[in-house]
Residue, then its C-alpha position, 0 to 999 in steps of 0.5 A: r756123711s753122704l754122697t747123693r746123686k743130683g742130676s748129672r753129678y753128686e753132692l758130697r756132705f763131708d765132715p772134715a777131721l784131723w788125722l793125727s799120728g805120733v807125738t801129735a796124736n798122743k798129745a791131742a788124745v791126752a788133751d781130749g781125755v781119750i787116753r792118759r798121759g804116758e799112754a799111746v794111741p792105738n795103731d799110732y793115729y788119732i782122729r780129731d773131729e773138732r767142729k762136727r760141721t758138714l761141708l757141701y761139695r759138688v762131685p762130677a760123675t767122672a771124679r777119681v775114686t779109690v778104695v782099699t780092697y783085698s784080692g787074693s793073689r793080688g793082696i791089699r791094693s787101691t782099687r779105682i771105682p766109679v763115683a756111683e759105686f762109691a755112693q752105694l758103698a757109702k750107703g752100706r751096699n756093695p753092688k760089686g761084692r768087693q772085699l773091702m779092707g777098711r771099716r765104715p764109716f769111710g775115712v777119706w781124703i778129698s782133693v778139691a778145686l774151688d767147690a768141686v771134688r777132683s778125687i776121693d781116696e779111702q784112708y785105711r783104718p785098722 
């Protein structure tokens, strides 16, 4: 939902969801009325956001962050960026002019220790 600076760290307001694929994705999408029985979810994934609740995590400015980028001869790759830059990207700004591959809003995986985020990794969504 948001990533904002609070003193020397950041606060991440995060809405957790389930990233489902295969048979599990199809069954869940049918149960949720998104597709009909016998159909398949597009791109073999379905995101189920059951609660639409936001959790608050602390994010040190030194946390590891990666986004999916395209870089000509290097192709598609995972690119490490500072938390400060990711906060700008989350707001729709692109201060470094990176050629981002995914669509917004970002889908991310986070790794946490208690209430502090250790890493944020973008999940590519076609």
